[in-house]
C-alpha positions in Angstrom: 25.3 -15.2 60.7 24.7 -18.1 62.7 21.1 -19.3 61.5 23.2 -21.7 59.1 25.3 -22.7 61.9 24.0 -26.1 61.9 22.4 -26.1 58.6 24.1 -28.1 55.6 22.6 -28.3 52.2 23.2 -31.2 50.2 22.2 -31.8 46.4 23.8 -34.6 43.8 26.5 -32.0 42.5 27.1 -30.1 45.7 27.4 -30.1 49.4 27.1 -26.1 50.9 28.4 -26.2 54.7 29.0 -23.1 57.0 32.2 -22.0 56.9 33.9 -22.9 60.0 37.4 -22.9 61.6 38.6 -26.3 60.3 38.3 -25.1 56.6 40.6 -21.8 56.9 43.6 -23.2 56.3 42.3 -24.5 53.0 40.4 -21.3 52.5 43.5 -19.2 53.1 45.7 -21.6 50.6 43.2 -20.7 47.8 43.3 -17.0 48.4 47.0 -17.2 48.0 46.4 -17.5 44.2 46.9 -14.0 42.6 44.0 -15.2 40.0 41.6 -15.6 42.8 42.6 -12.3 44.8 41.9 -10.5 41.5 38.7 -12.1 40.6 37.5 -11.5 44.2 39.2 -7.8 45.1 40.9 -9.5 47.8 44.3 -8.5 49.4 46.2 -11.6 51.0 45.9 -11.6 54.6 48.1 -13.8 56.8 46.6 -17.1 58.4 45.5 -15.2 62.3 43.8 -12.7 59.9 42.1 -15.4 57.9 41.0 -16.9 61.1 39.4 -13.5 62.3 37.7 -12.9 58.9 36.1 -16.3 59.5 34.7 -15.5 63.2 33.6 -12.2 61.4 31.8 -14.0 58.6 30.2 -16.5 61.3 29.0 -13.8 63.4 28.0 -10.7 61.4 24.7 -10.2 61.1 25.1 -8.7 57.3 27.0 -12.0 55.6 25.9 -15.4 54.9 28.0 -17.9 54.1 28.6 -21.5 52.9 31.6 -23.2 52.0 31.3 -25.5 48.8 32.0 -29.5 48.4 31.7 -32.0 46.5 29.0 -34.4 47.7 29.8 -37.8 49.1 29.9 -41.0 46.3 26.1 -41.9 45.6 26.5 -45.1 47.6 28.1 -43.6 50.5 26.5 -42.4 53.9 23.6 -40.0 53.3 24.7 -38.5 56.5 26.8 -35.5 56.4 29.8 -36.1 58.8 31.9 -32.8 60.2 35.7 -33.2 58.7 34.7 -35.8 56.3 32.0 -34.9 54.2 33.6 -31.4 54.5 37.4 -32.2 53.8 39.9 -30.2 52.6 39.7 -32.6 49.8 35.9 -32.0 49.1 36.2 -27.9 49.3 35.8 -26.2 46.0 34.9 -22.6 46.7 32.5 -20.7 48.9 28.8 -18.9 48.3 27.8 -15.7 50.2 25.0 -13.6 50.6 25.9 -9.7 51.8 23.1 -7.8 52.8 23.3 -3.8 52.8 20.5 -1.4 53.8 18.8 0.1 50.3 19.3 4.0 49.7 16.0 4.9 49.1 13.7 2.5 51.3 14.5 2.7 54.9 12.7 -0.4 55.2 14.3 -2.5 52.6 17.6 -4.0 52.0 19.9 -5.4 49.2 21.1 -8.7 49.1 24.3 -9.6 46.8 25.2 -13.3 46.2 28.9 -13.9 45.6 30.4 -17.4 44.2 34.0 -18.4 44.3 34.8 -21.6 42.6 38.7 -21.9 43.6 39.3 -25.2 42.6 40.5 -25.0 39.0 39.6 -28.8 38.8 35.7 -27.9 39.9 35.1 -25.1 37.1 33.8 -25.1 33.9 31.6 -28.2 35.4 28.7 -26.3 36.2 29.1 -26.9 39.9 28.8 -22.9 40.6 25.3 -23.0 38.8 24.3 -25.8 41.4 25.5 -24.1 44.3 23.9 -20.8 43.4 20.8 -22.7 42.7 21.3 -24.9 46.1 21.6 -21.4 48.0 19.0 -19.4 46.4 16.5 -22.3 47.5 18.2 -22.0 51.2 17.6 -18.1 51.0 14.4 -18.7 49.4 13.2 -21.5 52.5 14.8 -19.1 55.2 14.2 -15.7 54.2 12.6 -14.5 57.2 15.1 -15.9 59.2 18.2 -13.9 57.3 15.9 -11.0 57.4 15.6 -11.1 60.8 19.0 -11.8 62.0 20.2 -8.8 59.4 17.2 -6.5 61.3 18.5 -7.8 65.2 22.2 -6.4 63.8 21.0 -3.3 62.3 18.7 -2.5 65.8 22.1 -3.5 67.6 24.1 -0.3 65.6 21.3 1.9 65.7 21.2 1.3 69.8 24.7 1.9 69.9 24.3 5.2 67.8 21.2 6.7 69.5 23.4 5.9 72.9 26.5 8.1 71.7 23.5 10.8 70.9 
């Protein structure tokens, strides 16, 4: 989804930033870890495939992704600086929303949240919980926009189906 394209969510414990091209190399390194592959039911991708996946996640109407970073130090500038605040050394994982059509209700949809704390040194510190809470608050505040973008994607697919018929 593109709705978070210019959005960051900052708390005292974590910083959520949109998944961008500059994050792919670090993400690709994380996904080489067999433990992470098993935990996320993922297959290893080439770097080129990882870049393709990042582009897809940014533009697909049924996915919303943030990279989880450690926040700036308390005395640092409150401004979020691209390439600094989300530098590879600050990145610890990602949080995603996947939306799908509800089987029972034609008008409804189902949302699934997934989180990955990829950096071992960041595990067991409550950062995953902090990321999910911040992500849920973002979703609560932006639910109409998220659902509107999802519906646009579904309508586009339905129009394509109708043209085939």
